[in-house]
C-alpha positions in Angstrom: 0.0 0.0 0.0 2.8 2.4 0.9 4.5 1.8 -2.5 1.3 2.4 -4.4 0.6 5.5 -2.4 4.1 6.8 -3.0 3.8 6.1 -6.7 0.6 8.1 -6.9 2.1 10.9 -4.9 5.0 11.1 -7.3 2.6 11.2 -10.2 0.6 14.0 -8.7 3.7 15.9 -7.7 5.0 15.9 -11.3 1.6 16.9 -12.6 1.4 19.8 -10.1 4.9 20.9 -11.0 4.0 20.9 -14.7 0.8 22.8 -14.0 2.8 25.4 -12.1 5.3 25.7 -14.9 2.4 26.2 -17.4 0.9 28.8 -15.2 4.3 30.7 -15.0 4.7 30.5 -18.7 1.1 31.9 -19.2 2.0 34.8 -16.9 5.1 35.7 -18.8 3.3 35.3 -22.1 0.6 37.7 -20.9 3.2 40.3 -19.9 5.2 40.0 -23.1 2.1 40.1 -25.3 0.9 43.3 -23.6 4.4 44.8 -24.0 4.4 43.8 -27.7 1.0 45.3 -28.3 2.1 48.5 -26.6 5.2 48.6 -28.7 3.2 48.0 -31.9 0.9 51.0 -31.0 3.9 53.2 -30.3 5.4 52.2 -33.7 2.1 52.9 -35.5 1.8 56.3 -33.8 5.4 57.5 -34.0 6.8 55.5 -37.0 10.1 55.2 -35.0 12.2 52.2 -36.1 13.3 51.5 -32.5 9.8 50.3 -31.8 9.9 48.0 -34.7 13.1 46.4 -33.4 11.7 46.1 -29.9 8.6 44.5 -31.3 10.7 42.0 -33.2 12.6 41.1 -30.0 9.4 40.6 -28.0 7.9 38.6 -30.9 10.9 36.2 -30.8 10.5 35.8 -27.0 6.8 35.2 -27.4 7.3 32.5 -30.0 9.8 30.8 -27.8 7.5 30.9 -24.8 4.6 29.5 -26.9 6.7 26.7 -28.2 7.9 25.9 -24.6 4.3 26.0 -23.4 3.2 23.7 -26.1 6.0 21.3 -25.3 5.6 21.3 -21.5 1.8 20.8 -21.8 2.3 17.9 -24.3 4.9 16.2 -22.1 2.7 16.6 -19.0 -0.3 15.1 -20.8 -2.3 18.3 -21.0 -3.2 17.7 -24.7 -5.9 20.4 -24.8 -3.5 23.0 -23.5 -0.8 21.9 -25.9 -3.3 22.1 -28.8 -4.4 25.6 -27.8 -0.8 26.7 -27.5 0.0 25.3 -31.0 -3.0 27.1 -32.5 -1.9 30.3 -30.8 1.6 29.9 -32.0 0.5 29.5 -35.6 -1.7 32.5 -35.4 1.0 34.6 -33.7 3.5 33.7 -36.4 1.0 34.8 -39.1 0.5 38.1 -37.2 4.2 38.8 -36.9 4.7 38.1 -40.6 2.5 41.1 -41.3 4.2 43.5 -39.0 6.5 45.9 -40.8 10.3 45.3 -40.3 12.4 48.2 -41.3 
């Protein structure tokens, strides 16, 4: 009984750690996406190339975090989260392809 209980405990601990990692990634993604949107607006209003460069940096960070979120969720068995992350990643890549790069 102790061995079975310990096995279940380990399984739930790994699941909880993965869920915490996913939550942390979501928080960082939220912040970076808001920063990216603000930078995009600044660029559109001011037409200053520095905002375009900053937007590109943030976009690369966001793509990396979305890929990591997708991979962590898939590895942890959260297939629906992994699927949503993959869809968001595809959409975000399409969005960044349309943003002007000077």
